[in-house]
C-alpha positions in Angstrom: 0.0 0.0 0.0 1.4 3.4 -1.0 2.0 6.2 1.5 -1.1 8.3 1.9 -3.4 5.5 1.0 -5.4 3.7 3.7 -8.1 1.0 3.6 -11.2 2.2 5.3 -13.0 -0.2 7.6 -16.6 -0.8 6.7 -17.8 1.1 9.8 -16.7 4.4 8.4 -17.9 3.8 4.8 -20.7 6.4 5.0 -18.5 9.3 6.3 -16.9 9.7 2.9 -19.2 10.4 0.0 -16.7 11.0 -2.8 -15.2 8.7 -5.3 -12.4 9.6 -7.7 -13.0 8.1 -11.2 -10.5 8.3 -14.1 -11.5 5.7 -16.7 -14.8 4.1 -17.8 -16.6 5.6 -14.7 -15.8 9.2 -15.5 -18.8 11.0 -16.9 -17.0 12.0 -20.2 -15.6 8.5 -20.8 -15.4 7.7 -24.5 -14.7 4.0 -24.4 -18.4 3.0 -24.9 -18.8 0.9 -21.7 -22.4 -0.1 -21.0 -22.3 0.9 -17.4 -20.9 4.5 -17.5 -24.2 6.5 -17.8 -26.1 4.6 -15.2 -23.2 4.5 -12.8 -22.8 8.3 -12.7 -26.5 9.2 -12.9 -27.6 11.3 -9.9 -24.0 12.1 -8.8 -22.3 15.5 -8.9 -19.1 15.5 -10.9 -16.1 17.8 -10.4 -12.8 17.7 -12.3 -10.0 16.5 -10.0 -6.5 15.0 -10.0 -4.8 12.4 -8.0 -1.2 12.9 -7.2 1.6 10.3 -6.8 -0.1 7.9 -9.2 0.4 6.7 -12.7 -2.3 5.7 -15.2 -1.9 2.6 -17.4 -3.9 1.3 -20.3 -4.7 -2.3 -19.6 -8.0 -3.9 -20.7 -9.4 -0.9 -18.8 -7.8 2.1 -17.2 -5.6 1.1 -14.3 -4.3 3.6 -11.6 -1.1 2.6 -9.9 -0.1 4.4 -6.7 3.5 5.7 -6.8 5.2 5.3 -3.5 8.4 7.0 -4.7 9.4 10.1 -2.7 9.0 13.3 -4.7 6.8 11.7 -7.3 5.2 14.3 -9.5 2.9 12.0 -11.5 -0.9 12.8 -11.7 -4.0 11.1 -12.9 -6.8 13.3 -14.1 -10.5 12.5 -13.7 -13.5 13.5 -11.6 -14.7 13.3 -8.1 -18.3 12.0 -8.0 -20.3 12.8 -4.9 -23.7 13.2 -3.4 -25.2 14.2 0.0 -27.7 11.4 -0.3 -26.3 8.7 2.0 -28.5 5.9 0.6 -27.7 6.8 -3.1 -24.0 6.9 -2.3 -24.1 3.5 -0.6 -25.9 2.1 -3.7 -23.4 3.7 -6.1 -20.4 2.5 -4.1 -21.7 -1.1 -4.2 -22.2 -0.7 -8.0 -18.7 0.7 -8.4 -17.3 -2.2 -6.3 -19.0 -4.6 -8.6 -17.8 -2.9 -11.8 -14.2 -2.7 -10.4 -14.1 -6.2 -9.1 -13.6 -5.1 -5.5 -14.5 -7.9 -3.0 -13.2 -6.3 0.2 -10.1 -5.1 1.9 -7.0 -7.2 1.1 -9.1 -9.8 -0.8 -6.9 -11.9 -3.2 -9.8 -11.9 -5.6 -9.8 -8.1 -6.1 -9.2 -6.8 -9.6 -8.8 -3.4 -8.1 -8.2 -2.3 -4.5 -10.0 0.6 -2.9 -8.3 3.1 -0.7 -9.2 6.5 0.8 -6.9 9.2 -0.5 -6.6 13.0 -0.8 -7.8 14.1 -4.2 -7.3 17.7 -5.4 -10.4 19.3 -6.9 -9.8 21.3 -10.1 -11.7 24.6 -9.8 -13.9 25.7 -12.7 -12.3 28.2 -15.1 -8.8 27.0 -13.9 -8.9 29.5 -11.0 -6.0 29.2 -8.5 -8.4 28.3 -5.6 -7.5 24.7 -4.9 -9.0 22.3 -2.3 -8.9 18.6 -1.7 -11.3 16.0 -0.5 -10.9 12.5 0.9 -12.2 10.1 -1.7 -12.4 6.5 -2.5 -9.9 5.6 -5.2 -9.9 2.2 -7.1 -6.3 1.3 -8.0 -4.6 -1.6 -9.7 -3.5 -4.7 -7.9 -0.5 -6.7 -9.1 -2.7 -8.0 -11.9 -2.5 -4.6 -13.7 -0.4 -4.7 -16.9 2.1 -1.8 -16.5 3.4 -1.9 -20.1 1.2 0.9 -21.5 1.7 4.0 -19.5 -0.5 7.0 -20.4 2.1 9.8 -19.8 -0.5 12.6 -19.6 -2.4 10.8 -16.8 -5.6 11.4 -18.8 -7.6 8.4 -20.0 -9.1 10.4 -22.9 -5.6 10.9 -24.2 -4.8 7.2 -24.4 -3.6 5.4 -27.6 -6.5 3.9 -29.5 
C-alpha cells in the first residue's frame, strides 16, 4: 500500500461520499462501456486530479499508486459525490461490482479501494484549490504496466 493510502474499515464507509474516477466511470468517458451513464447518474461530478499515481492502459484504465518520494505524476479525472447517503451507498456497491472489488485485502480483487486525498480542479482554472478525501480504485499486481498513459488522462490514451 502506498504512503497516503489507507483502507477504510466498513464502519466508516458512510462518512466519505466522494469517489475519484479516471476511466470508464468518468462522466465524459469515450470507451463506450455499457455501465458508464447509469453509474454516474444522480451524482455531482467535479474535475479532479490524484497525485503520486500513474495511469496505465490495460483492458481498462488502471491507476497505480506511486510510492516514490518526490513523485510528480498525476491522474486526471472526476470526483463523484452526493449528499444522499443511501444513493452513495448504492453507487459505491455498484462501483465495487464494476471494479471487481470484493473487500479489503481480498486476493480476488481486480482493483483495490483506498481513501486518498484528491485535489479538486476549480472551474475556469482558478487558483483556488482544495482537496477531499475520496475512495480511489487502484490496480493490484494484476495490472499490466506496459502501456503508461504519460498525460495521466484516460481520454488521451492510444487507441
